[in-house]
C-alpha positions in Angstrom: -20.8 12.4 -5.5 -21.8 13.2 -2.3 -22.7 16.3 0.0 -21.3 17.2 3.3 -24.0 15.3 4.3 -23.6 12.2 2.9 -26.0 12.0 0.4 -25.9 11.5 -3.0 -26.3 14.4 -5.0 -28.4 14.7 -8.0 -28.8 16.8 -11.1 -32.2 18.5 -12.4 -32.8 14.6 -14.2 -32.2 12.6 -11.4 -29.3 11.2 -12.8 -26.7 10.7 -10.0 -23.8 13.1 -10.5 -20.0 11.6 -11.2 -17.0 12.8 -9.7 -14.2 12.9 -12.4 -13.5 9.6 -14.2 -9.9 10.7 -14.6 -7.2 11.9 -12.6 -3.6 13.2 -14.0 -1.5 11.0 -11.9 1.0 13.3 -9.6 3.2 10.6 -8.5 3.5 6.9 -8.9 6.2 4.4 -7.4 6.9 0.9 -9.0 9.3 -1.4 -7.0 8.2 -4.4 -8.1 5.5 -5.5 -10.9 3.3 -6.2 -8.3 4.6 -3.7 -5.5 3.7 -0.1 -6.3 1.5 3.4 -5.1 0.4 6.1 -7.4 -1.5 8.8 -6.5 -3.9 11.3 -8.0 -6.4 13.5 -7.6 -9.0 12.2 -6.6 -7.5 8.7 -6.3 -4.4 6.7 -3.9 -3.8 3.4 -4.7 -1.1 1.3 -3.1 -0.2 -2.7 -4.2 1.5 -4.9 -2.4 1.1 -8.5 -3.6 1.1 -11.2 -0.2 0.3 -8.3 2.5 -3.6 -8.4 3.6 -5.7 -5.6 3.1 -6.0 -5.2 6.7 -2.6 -4.4 7.0 -2.4 -2.0 3.9 -5.0 -0.1 4.7 -3.4 0.4 8.9 0.7 0.1 8.4 1.5 1.0 5.1 1.6 4.6 3.6 2.6 6.0 0.5 5.7 7.5 2.2 7.0 3.9 2.8 7.4 2.8 -0.4 9.3 6.5 -1.5 11.4 6.0 1.6 12.1 1.9 0.4 13.6 3.2 -3.3 15.2 6.0 -1.9 17.3 3.4 0.6 18.6 1.1 -1.9 19.0 3.8 -4.7 21.2 5.0 -2.3 23.0 2.1 -1.0 23.7 1.2 -4.6 25.4 4.5 -4.5 27.1 4.0 -1.8 28.7 0.7 -2.8 29.7 2.0 -6.5 31.7 4.7 -4.7 33.3 2.7 -2.7 32.2 4.2 0.8 30.4 2.0 3.3 26.9 0.2 2.2 24.8 -2.3 3.7 24.7 -6.0 3.1 21.2 -6.1 0.8 19.9 -9.0 2.9 20.2 -6.2 5.8 17.6 -3.4 3.6 15.2 -6.3 2.6 15.3 -7.1 6.3 14.3 -3.6 7.0 11.6 -3.1 3.8 10.0 -6.6 4.9 9.5 -5.6 8.8 7.9 -2.2 6.9 5.8 -4.2 4.9 7.2 -2.9 1.9 8.8 -5.3 -1.2 8.4 -8.7 0.3 9.4 -11.3 -1.1 
């Protein structure tokens, strides 16, 4: 743990204090086997195989994973109910342009 001056906090024996070693996940989105994002109390982690770490750090947000999942599900519902729907290639092009679910 660090204090507000970015110094390591130690206990009375001089050992470093550790933050919680585990925390409960609040939200987890699994799009593919190597494309997922999860949020917990102390950690937010996003994985997208084939996309550089710099792009993941600056361009991709957790909300993009949620939008990708919702858009594909809503497109499937529209297809099954006979309403207008997007061609799956159009949705994949949209998600690739937003760096989510690229194949």
